[in-house]
Phi, psi and omega in degrees: 000135181234137179276123183279144175246130178305141181293143178284148173085005180285161180286180192293349174272345186221037182279224191255009186096356178244017179286171182305343179237001189226035179285146185294341180273003174087005178247166173257159180303134174084007177241153181268159174296149187250012181062025176097348179283149186231149179082209179265124180280139183282331186292317185237003176070007184272135183279133173247168192241146182158208173299145184295134182296330182279358181110149182106175179274182183298317180298322179302320180295317183294318180301315179300322180296314180293328179290328176292323177283316181230074184292345182279347183266148176273110182265011181308315180301329178299324185291339178264301185292322177299321180286323175300314181290324179296314180297317178299317179297317178295320179291324178288327178291321178287337183067174181256106188307307180303320180293318180300317179297328180275357179076027179241151171264166179302312182300322179294318174300321180300319178296313181295319179298320180298318180294320183290314185285331176277334180069022184239160163279133185235147175279160174307322176297319179291321175297326177296318177293320180292330183248012177057041186236163175280158179297324179296318181294320179293316178305315177298313179296319179297324179298318179291320179291324177295318178298329180273357176078024181266334176224162174219156181255147172228131180287153176276131181298331183262340182215109182296341179283348182259137174238146176248130181250139178219159174288145167275174176297325178293319180295316178297317179298316182299312182300310185296331180280323184282324188306307181301322179295318181292320178297320178293321178297312181293330174298320180294319181298325183263008187298338182284350177255140173297157183301318181298320177297320177296320180292318177298316180296319180297320181295317182291318178294325178295320180291321177293318180298317179300318179295313180295320181296329179284320184283317186261001182055031175061090176299131183244155181236000000 
């Protein structure tokens, strides 16, 4: 499992979840929290932010606002990219319960998972490619995982600059124990969608990802 990172440089409908309509805390930039109230309050006339009072999700409200400001523009991309980023922001905010209980972050689990699912010793560079991460980020995470006794390094006999990383028995046991719990957690997260809808969504996201990986050469973080 790999945690997807929103592409850098996207416009405010497809940014990182901190854009004017997709901040992870449920508010938009420049607005105060509303204590859960949505829409226009009758008492003070102050607009609060969240799901649209007229119906629909947060992005739907923002799209309507942009259409009012710029009716000549096609805001269709906002409805796709905005929702993808909003979902990503909320999922990151909620965190992954099984991983959190194990004291792991999602990027750390991705490294452990890459070693487990490939069944190979991998170099830090290979792990960076497997997990869509930068070399510096992988180095930092490997240091932490090594200190916890979850991975170990082996030097290359032909090139001292190269290290090979593998799971320890402790790391393998941890991954195998967490994976069923993590999948059950993710099943619960998606339980509001019918199975056929989940499959259709996975297919559509797969097509989009394939296109983006080709165009953007897979932005890494």
